[in-house]
Backbone as JSON Lines, residues from 0, in Angstrom:
{"i":0,"aa":"M","n":[161.63,84.59,53.0],"ca":[160.26,84.4,54.08],"c":[158.83,84.46,53.06]}
{"i":1,"aa":"N","n":[158.17,83.44,53.54],"ca":[156.87,83.27,52.83],"c":[155.72,84.12,53.62]}
{"i":2,"aa":"I","n":[155.52,85.21,53.07],"ca":[154.54,86.14,53.79],"c":[153.12,85.62,53.89]}
{"i":3,"aa":"G","n":[152.73,84.82,52.81],"ca":[151.48,84.15,52.88],"c":[151.13,83.03,53.93]}
{"i":4,"aa":"K","n":[152.3,82.26,54.11],"ca":[152.37,81.34,55.28],"c":[152.36,82.02,56.48]}
{"i":5,"aa":"L","n":[153.34,83.08,56.77],"ca":[153.19,83.96,58.07],"c":[151.83,84.41,58.33]}
{"i":6,"aa":"D","n":[151.24,85.1,57.24],"ca":[149.76,85.51,57.23],"c":[148.88,84.18,57.75]}
{"i":7,"aa":"S","n":[149.0,83.21,57.14],"ca":[148.12,82.0,57.66],"c":[148.31,81.65,58.87]}
{"i":8,"aa":"D","n":[149.48,81.41,59.41],"ca":[149.89,81.03,60.53],"c":[149.38,81.99,61.79]}
{"i":9,"aa":"L","n":[149.64,83.4,61.56],"ca":[148.98,84.39,62.34],"c":[147.46,84.4,62.36]}
{"i":10,"aa":"R","n":[147.02,84.12,61.32],"ca":[145.34,84.24,61.41],"c":[144.97,82.72,62.32]}
{"i":11,"aa":"E","n":[145.77,81.79,62.23],"ca":[145.31,80.53,62.82],"c":[145.61,80.65,64.56]}
{"i":12,"aa":"L","n":[146.56,81.41,64.83],"ca":[146.64,81.77,66.2],"c":[145.7,82.74,66.72]}
{"i":13,"aa":"A","n":[145.19,83.76,65.95],"ca":[144.19,84.54,66.21],"c":[142.91,83.97,66.5]}
{"i":14,"aa":"E","n":[142.45,83.1,65.52],"ca":[141.19,82.1,65.73],"c":[141.2,81.4,66.88]}
{"i":15,"aa":"K","n":[142.35,80.68,67.06],"ca":[142.34,79.9,68.26],"c":[142.37,80.62,69.66]}
{"i":16,"aa":"R","n":[142.99,81.91,69.54],"ca":[142.89,82.48,70.71],"c":[141.51,83.21,71.11]}
{"i":17,"aa":"T","n":[140.78,83.31,69.9],"ca":[139.17,83.79,70.0],"c":[138.57,82.82,70.57]}
{"i":18,"aa":"V","n":[138.74,81.55,70.1],"ca":[137.94,80.32,70.7],"c":[138.12,79.96,71.89]}
{"i":19,"aa":"L","n":[139.51,80.26,72.42],"ca":[139.84,79.94,73.81],"c":[139.26,80.98,74.67]}
{"i":20,"aa":"S","n":[139.39,82.08,74.24],"ca":[138.84,83.11,75.16],"c":[137.24,83.24,75.29]}
{"i":21,"aa":"G","n":[136.69,82.34,74.52],"ca":[135.22,82.06,74.72],"c":[134.76,81.22,75.58]}
{"i":22,"aa":"L","n":[135.74,80.25,75.96],"ca":[135.57,79.25,76.87],"c":[135.99,79.63,78.14]}
{"i":23,"aa":"G","n":[135.1,78.8,79.06],"ca":[135.51,79.24,80.49],"c":[136.56,78.08,81.08]}
{"i":24,"aa":"Y","n":[137.27,78.34,82.19],"ca":[138.14,77.34,82.56],"c":[137.62,76.03,82.73]}
{"i":25,"aa":"E","n":[136.26,75.84,83.18],"ca":[135.56,74.63,83.34],"c":[135.19,73.83,82.13]}
{"i":26,"aa":"H","n":[135.38,74.46,81.06],"ca":[134.86,73.73,79.78],"c":[135.9,72.58,79.7]}
{"i":27,"aa":"V","n":[135.25,71.51,79.25],"ca":[136.02,70.05,79.02],"c":[137.09,70.06,78.12]}
{"i":28,"aa":"D","n":[137.17,70.99,77.26],"ca":[138.24,71.21,76.16],"c":[139.16,72.24,76.58]}
{"i":29,"aa":"Y","n":[139.23,73.04,77.53],"ca":[139.95,74.2,77.55],"c":[141.4,73.97,77.89]}
{"i":30,"aa":"E","n":[141.74,72.97,78.82],"ca":[143.16,72.59,78.98],"c":[143.85,72.08,77.68]}
{"i":31,"aa":"R","n":[143.2,71.27,76.94],"ca":[143.71,70.58,75.58],"c":[144.03,72.16,74.53]}
{"i":32,"aa":"M","n":[142.88,72.68,74.44],"ca":[142.98,73.9,73.45],"c":[144.01,74.85,73.97]}
{"i":33,"aa":"E","n":[144.28,75.12,75.2],"ca":[145.26,76.11,75.71],"c":[146.74,75.44,75.32]}
{"i":34,"aa":"E","n":[146.85,74.05,75.62],"ca":[148.02,73.57,75.4],"c":[148.29,73.73,73.9]}
{"i":35,"aa":"Q","n":[147.45,73.46,73.03],"ca":[147.48,73.49,71.35],"c":[147.97,74.83,71.13]}
{"i":36,"aa":"L","n":[147.45,75.82,71.91],"ca":[147.7,77.16,71.6],"c":[148.96,77.59,71.75]}
{"i":37,"aa":"Q","n":[149.57,77.04,72.96],"ca":[150.8,77.39,73.48],"c":[151.83,76.68,72.58]}
{"i":38,"aa":"D","n":[151.65,75.41,71.93],"ca":[152.45,74.94,71.0],"c":[152.45,75.69,69.85]}
{"i":39,"aa":"L","n":[151.37,76.17,69.38],"ca":[151.3,77.08,68.13],"c":[152.02,78.35,68.38]}
{"i":40,"aa":"D","n":[151.97,78.97,69.58],"ca":[152.7,80.2,69.86],"c":[154.31,79.93,69.97]}
{"i":41,"aa":"D","n":[154.81,78.88,70.26],"ca":[156.09,78.41,70.3],"c":[156.51,78.12,68.77]}
{"i":42,"aa":"E","n":[155.84,77.48,68.21],"ca":[156.15,77.26,66.62],"c":[156.15,78.58,65.91]}
{"i":43,"aa":"F","n":[155.22,79.49,66.2],"ca":[155.23,80.68,65.4],"c":[156.46,81.61,65.81]}
{"i":44,"aa":"Q","n":[156.63,81.56,66.95],"ca":[158.05,82.37,67.43],"c":[159.27,81.64,67.03]}
{"i":45,"aa":"A","n":[159.2,80.24,66.96],"ca":[160.46,79.97,66.47],"c":[160.74,80.2,64.8]}
{"i":46,"aa":"N","n":[159.37,80.1,64.28],"ca":[159.53,80.32,62.69],"c":[159.8,81.77,62.29]}
{"i":47,"aa":"Y","n":[159.01,82.76,63.01],"ca":[159.1,84.02,62.8],"c":[159.63,85.12,63.49]}
{"i":48,"aa":"G","n":[159.95,84.93,64.77],"ca":[160.41,85.56,65.93],"c":[161.38,86.69,65.26]}
{"i":49,"aa":"E","n":[162.52,86.0,64.82],"ca":[163.5,86.98,64.35],"c":[163.23,88.15,63.25]}
{"i":50,"aa":"F","n":[162.31,87.62,62.29],"ca":[161.57,88.25,61.21],"c":[160.87,89.41,61.75]}
{"i":51,"aa":"I","n":[160.04,89.06,62.72],"ca":[159.23,89.96,63.22],"c":[159.91,91.1,64.23]}
{"i":52,"aa":"E","n":[160.76,90.75,64.84],"ca":[161.71,91.79,65.64],"c":[162.41,92.66,64.79]}
{"i":53,"aa":"E","n":[162.96,92.07,63.87],"ca":[163.6,92.92,62.97],"c":[162.66,94.03,62.24]}
{"i":54,"aa":"A","n":[161.51,93.6,61.78],"ca":[160.71,94.25,61.0],"c":[160.04,95.43,61.94]}
{"i":55,"aa":"F","n":[159.73,95.09,63.22],"ca":[159.13,96.11,64.21],"c":[160.06,97.07,64.9]}
{"i":56,"aa":"F","n":[161.16,96.32,65.31],"ca":[162.33,96.96,66.18],"c":[163.6,97.3,65.51]}
{"i":57,"aa":"G","n":[163.94,96.75,64.43],"ca":[165.08,96.82,63.65],"c":[166.26,96.25,64.1]}
{"i":58,"aa":"Y","n":[165.85,95.1,64.88],"ca":[167.18,94.49,65.35],"c":[166.76,92.81,65.42]}
{"i":59,"aa":"S","n":[167.61,92.07,65.27],"ca":[167.2,90.5,65.26],"c":[168.27,89.72,66.39]}
């Protein structure tokens, strides 16, 4: 597990969430950014989900 990559990916997710939360639904880029965030969430879960579950909850 590359912890540096996990950290970088988690920071990217947090930054995108922060940007998206500052936009209103009517913003021209809202839907596009929301889809990008959903894709990043899915990718993060696929890459790190088992590791995080094991680290926090003791199971995979």
